[in-house]
C-alpha positions as a Python dict, from the first residue, in 0.01 Angstrom:
ca = {
    (1, 'M'): (0, 0, 0),
    (2, 'L'): (-46, -99, -363),
    (3, 'N'): (155, 59, -628),
    (4, 'P'): (-66, 351, -785),
    (5, 'S'): (-30, 202, -1148),
    (6, 'L'): (-140, -136, -1013),
    (7, 'L'): (-436, 10, -825),
    (8, 'E'): (-535, 208, -1146),
    (9, 'A'): (-513, -118, -1347),
    (10, 'Y'): (-769, -279, -1098),
    (11, 'H'): (-993, 15, -1145),
    (12, 'Q'): (-971, -20, -1536),
    (13, 'T'): (-1038, -390, -1530),
    (14, 'N'): (-1380, -534, -1650),
    (15, 'Y'): (-1505, -797, -1409),
    (16, 'C'): (-1752, -1035, -1553),
    (17, 'F'): (-2016, -1234, -1361),
    (18, 'G'): (-2232, -1424, -1610),
    (19, 'D'): (-2375, -1152, -1838),
    (20, 'I'): (-2302, -880, -1587),
    (21, 'L'): (-2015, -656, -1640),
    (22, 'L'): (-1875, -495, -1322),
    (23, 'N'): (-1628, -208, -1274),
    (24, 'V'): (-1493, -61, -954),
    (25, 'D'): (-1686, 242, -837),
    (26, 'E'): (-1949, 210, -1113),
    (27, 'R'): (-2313, 123, -1067),
    (28, 'S'): (-2448, -170, -1259),
    (29, 'S'): (-2819, -189, -1315),
    (30, 'K'): (-2793, -556, -1386),
    (31, 'A'): (-2608, -615, -1056),
    (32, 'A'): (-2863, -398, -880),
    (33, 'A'): (-3153, -607, -1032),
    (34, 'L'): (-2967, -927, -903),
    (35, 'L'): (-2937, -787, -549),
    (36, 'R'): (-3297, -639, -534),
    (37, 'P'): (-3451, -947, -378),
    (38, 'F'): (-3213, -908, -71),
    (39, 'A'): (-3315, -549, -5),
    (40, 'T'): (-2956, -434, 9),
    (41, 'D'): (-2796, -104, -89),
    (42, 'G'): (-2490, -254, -251),
    (43, 'G'): (-2274, -553, -284),
    (44, 'L'): (-1910, -658, -352),
    (45, 'F'): (-1737, -910, -557),
    (46, 'I'): (-1439, -1119, -453),
    (47, 'T'): (-1161, -1223, -689),
    (48, 'A'): (-889, -1477, -634),
    (49, 'W'): (-664, -1392, -338),
    (50, 'N'): (-333, -1219, -452),
    (51, 'P'): (-187, -1011, -176),
    (52, 'L'): (-39, -690, -307),
    (53, 'G'): (-93, -793, -667),
    (54, 'K'): (223, -993, -690),
    (55, 'E'): (276, -1200, -997),
    (56, 'L'): (220, -1566, -919),
    (57, 'K'): (396, -1852, -1121),
}
């Protein structure tokens, strides 16, 4: 389980995909327009793998 403050940090982060700004649990009209041709109800984004949010050197 992630530390609650780390989980909150992930929720507060702005994730950028080109000119699209994504945030956890927030709908993006630009992302919806990008996904529309695929007739899907949603999507996901994948970031670099970092299990349990550990600082990597």
